[in-house]
C-alpha positions as CSV (number, residue, x, y, z in Angstrom):
1,M,-12.3,-2.3,9.8
2,I,-11.5,-5.9,8.7
3,G,-7.9,-5.1,8.9
4,L,-8.1,-3.8,12.1
5,W,-10.0,-7.1,13.3
6,L,-7.5,-9.2,11.9
7,A,-4.4,-7.3,13.4
8,T,-6.1,-7.0,17.0
9,R,-6.6,-11.1,16.7
10,E,-3.3,-11.8,15.9
11,A,-1.8,-9.1,18.4
12,V,-3.8,-11.0,21.1
13,R,-2.5,-14.4,19.9
14,L,1.4,-13.1,20.2
15,G,0.9,-11.9,23.4
16,L,0.0,-8.0,22.9
17,P,-2.6,-6.2,25.0
18,K,-6.1,-6.0,22.7
19,E,-6.0,-2.5,22.3
20,T,-3.0,-2.2,21.0
21,F,-3.8,-1.7,17.4
22,V,-6.9,0.2,18.3
23,D,-4.6,2.9,19.6
24,L,-2.3,2.3,17.0
25,V,-4.6,3.5,14.3
26,L,-6.2,6.1,15.8
27,F,-2.9,8.0,15.3
28,A,-1.7,6.3,12.3
29,V,-4.7,6.5,9.9
30,P,-5.0,10.5,10.1
31,I,-1.4,10.9,10.0
32,A,-1.0,8.8,7.2
33,I,-3.8,10.4,5.1
34,V,-1.9,14.0,5.6
35,C,1.3,12.5,4.6
36,A,-0.7,11.0,1.4
37,R,-2.0,14.4,0.6
38,A,1.1,16.1,0.9
39,Y,3.0,13.5,-1.0
40,Y,0.7,14.1,-3.9
41,V,0.7,17.8,-3.5
42,L,4.4,18.0,-4.0
43,F,4.6,16.3,-6.9
44,E,1.5,18.6,-8.3
45,W,2.9,21.7,-6.9
46,H,2.9,23.4,-10.2
47,Y,-1.0,23.3,-9.9
48,Y,-1.7,23.5,-6.2
49,S,0.8,26.6,-5.7
50,K,-1.7,28.3,-7.7
51,H,-4.5,26.6,-6.2
52,L,-3.8,26.6,-2.3
53,S,-7.1,26.4,-1.2
54,E,-7.8,23.0,-2.8
55,I,-4.9,21.5,-0.9
56,P,-7.1,20.3,1.8
57,K,-9.8,18.9,-0.5
58,V,-8.9,15.5,-0.2
59,W,-12.4,14.6,-0.8
60,Q,-11.5,15.5,-4.8
61,G,-9.0,12.6,-5.3
62,G,-5.2,12.8,-4.7
63,L,-3.9,10.9,-2.0
64,A,-0.7,8.9,-2.9
65,I,-0.2,5.7,-1.3
66,H,3.6,5.9,-1.3
67,G,3.2,8.7,1.0
68,G,0.3,7.5,3.1
69,L,2.7,4.5,3.7
70,I,5.5,6.7,5.1
71,G,3.5,8.4,7.5
72,A,2.1,5.1,8.5
73,V,5.6,3.8,9.0
74,A,6.7,6.8,10.9
75,T,3.7,6.5,12.7
76,G,4.3,3.2,13.7
77,V,8.2,3.7,14.8
78,V,7.2,6.4,17.1
79,F,4.2,4.7,18.8
80,A,6.3,1.1,19.2
81,R,8.8,3.4,21.2
82,A,6.5,5.1,23.5
83,R,5.0,2.1,24.4
84,G,8.2,0.0,24.5
85,L,7.2,-2.8,21.9
86,S,9.2,-3.9,18.8
87,F,8.4,-1.8,15.7
88,W,9.3,-5.0,13.3
89,K,6.4,-7.2,15.6
90,L,3.7,-4.4,14.7
91,A,5.0,-4.1,11.0
92,D,4.9,-7.9,10.9
93,I,1.5,-8.0,12.5
94,A,0.0,-5.1,10.4
95,A,1.4,-6.4,6.9
96,P,-1.5,-8.6,6.0
97,S,-4.1,-5.8,7.0
98,I,-2.5,-3.0,5.0
99,I,-2.1,-5.1,1.8
100,L,-5.6,-6.1,2.3
101,G,-6.9,-2.8,2.7
102,Q,-5.0,-2.0,-0.2
103,A,-7.3,-4.4,-2.3
104,I,-10.1,-3.2,-1.4
105,G,-9.1,0.2,-1.7
106,R,-8.6,0.3,-5.3
107,W,-12.2,-0.4,-5.5
108,G,-12.8,3.2,-4.9
109,N,-10.9,4.1,-8.0
110,F,-13.1,2.0,-9.7
111,M,-16.0,3.6,-8.4
112,N,-14.7,7.5,-9.2
113,Q,-13.6,6.1,-12.6
114,E,-9.8,7.1,-12.1
115,A,-6.4,5.5,-11.7
116,H,-6.9,3.6,-14.8
117,G,-4.4,2.4,-17.8
118,G,-4.3,3.5,-21.5
119,P,-7.2,2.9,-23.8
120,V,-8.1,-0.3,-24.8
121,S,-11.1,-2.4,-27.2
122,R,-14.2,-3.5,-25.5
123,Q,-13.2,-6.6,-27.0
124,F,-9.9,-6.5,-25.0
125,L,-11.5,-6.1,-21.8
126,E,-14.4,-9.1,-23.1
127,N,-11.1,-11.3,-23.7
128,L,-10.1,-10.8,-19.7
129,H,-13.6,-12.4,-19.0
130,L,-14.6,-9.6,-17.0
131,P,-18.4,-9.0,-15.8
132,D,-20.1,-6.5,-18.0
133,W,-20.7,-4.2,-14.8
134,I,-16.8,-3.7,-14.8
135,I,-16.6,-3.5,-18.3
136,N,-19.3,-0.5,-18.6
137,Q,-17.5,1.4,-15.8
138,M,-14.4,1.5,-17.7
139,Y,-16.1,3.4,-20.5
140,I,-14.9,6.8,-19.6
141,D,-15.2,10.0,-22.1
142,G,-16.1,7.9,-25.0
143,R,-13.4,5.2,-24.6
144,Y,-12.9,2.2,-22.6
145,W,-9.6,1.8,-20.6
146,H,-7.1,-0.5,-18.9
147,P,-8.6,-1.6,-15.5
148,T,-5.4,-1.2,-13.6
149,F,-7.4,-0.7,-10.4
150,L,-8.3,-4.4,-11.0
151,Y,-4.7,-5.8,-11.7
152,E,-3.4,-4.0,-8.5
153,S,-6.5,-5.0,-6.3
154,L,-6.1,-9.0,-7.5
155,W,-2.2,-8.6,-6.9
156,N,-2.7,-7.3,-3.5
157,L,-5.2,-9.9,-2.9
158,A,-2.6,-12.8,-4.0
159,G,-0.2,-10.7,-1.7
160,F,-2.4,-10.9,1.3
161,C,-2.6,-14.4,0.9
162,L,1.0,-15.3,0.6
163,L,1.6,-13.3,3.7
164,L,-0.9,-15.5,5.8
165,W,1.0,-18.6,4.4
166,L,4.6,-16.9,5.3
167,R,3.0,-16.4,8.9
168,R,2.9,-20.0,9.2
169,V,6.7,-20.3,8.1
170,N,8.0,-18.2,11.2
171,L,10.3,-16.4,9.3
172,R,12.4,-14.0,11.4
173,R,10.8,-10.9,13.0
174,G,10.5,-7.9,10.3
175,E,10.8,-10.1,7.7
176,L,6.8,-10.7,6.8
177,F,7.0,-6.7,6.6
178,L,9.9,-6.5,4.3
179,S,7.9,-9.3,2.2
180,Y,5.0,-7.1,1.8
181,L,7.2,-4.3,0.6
182,I,9.0,-6.3,-1.7
183,W,5.5,-7.9,-3.1
184,Y,3.8,-4.8,-3.3
185,S,6.4,-2.9,-4.9
186,V,7.0,-5.1,-7.8
187,G,3.1,-5.3,-8.4
188,R,3.2,-1.9,-8.4
189,F,6.4,-0.9,-10.6
190,W,4.8,-3.2,-13.2
191,I,1.0,-1.7,-13.3
192,E,2.0,1.8,-12.8
193,R,3.8,1.9,-16.5
194,M,0.1,1.4,-17.8
195,R,-1.6,4.3,-15.9
196,T,-2.4,7.5,-17.4
197,D,-2.1,9.6,-14.3
198,S,1.3,8.8,-12.9
199,L,2.9,11.5,-10.7
200,M,6.1,12.2,-12.4
201,L,9.8,13.0,-11.5
202,A,11.2,14.4,-15.0
203,G,10.3,13.4,-18.3
204,S,8.8,10.0,-18.3
205,L,10.2,9.1,-14.9
206,R,7.2,7.8,-12.7
207,A,7.7,8.5,-8.9
208,A,5.9,5.3,-8.1
209,Q,8.1,2.9,-10.1
210,V,11.5,4.8,-8.7
211,V,10.0,4.6,-5.1
212,S,9.0,0.9,-5.9
213,V,12.4,-0.1,-7.2
214,T,13.9,1.6,-3.9
215,L,11.8,-0.2,-1.5
216,I,12.6,-3.5,-3.3
217,V,16.4,-2.9,-2.9
218,L,16.1,-1.7,0.4
219,S,14.1,-4.2,1.9
220,I,16.4,-6.9,0.5
221,V,19.8,-5.2,1.8
222,L,17.7,-5.1,5.4
223,W,16.6,-8.4,5.1
224,I,20.5,-9.7,4.1
225,V,22.0,-7.2,6.6
226,R,20.0,-7.9,9.6
227,R,20.4,-11.7,9.4
228,A,24.2,-11.2,9.0
229,K,24.5,-8.7,11.9
230,G,22.2,-10.9,14.0
231,W,19.9,-8.3,14.4
232,A,17.1,-10.7,13.4
233,K,17.2,-13.3,16.1
234,A,13.5,-13.4,17.1
235,R,10.8,-15.1,15.5
236,Y,7.6,-14.1,14.1
237,Q,6.0,-16.3,16.6
238,D,7.6,-15.3,19.4
239,E,6.0,-13.2,22.2
């Protein structure tokens, strides 16, 4: 709700109808959830192929952010075309809200004691100057674990602040969203190597790391090509 409020306020400031992001969210959120689940199930098909009835049970966990992002972007493209709006303008406005939502959402992993890293000592966690309530929650099955949820949450929160600052720089349209993709992907690539529950492609190849590198490269290429071809003439602040 905080993200929706931020996006709506910014959309109005940039000349879009007040209901634009409310309407977009009504479509994007359910589609993103379905895609996040489908992405997860695809990589865990060896299990779900034998337990088909568990596929819809999203409340048991098993949502992949990259799958959700794919669904949200696809929805945004269709929505923008249907409304006669610029997808890049919508994506730029939404970017700070998306990464803020990701920062908050990681605390759900903390509450569920999931998406953590490998084993560590209590002393290691105390050396990070973490409060006892976080340290105690990271005690699972008789061991302490890396609080990777916290690393990613803080990284995303820093990204949120960065994007708010970049809005004032008045980048070319689309570049704020590309900045989000690059920032998030760099952090996700680094943090993913610590996690114990990664979706794997083959051997030790982690899907999230491959997707993160792909997003970084594609975002940089898009940034360069859009400027070189003159496809990014409008500025973020332009109505």
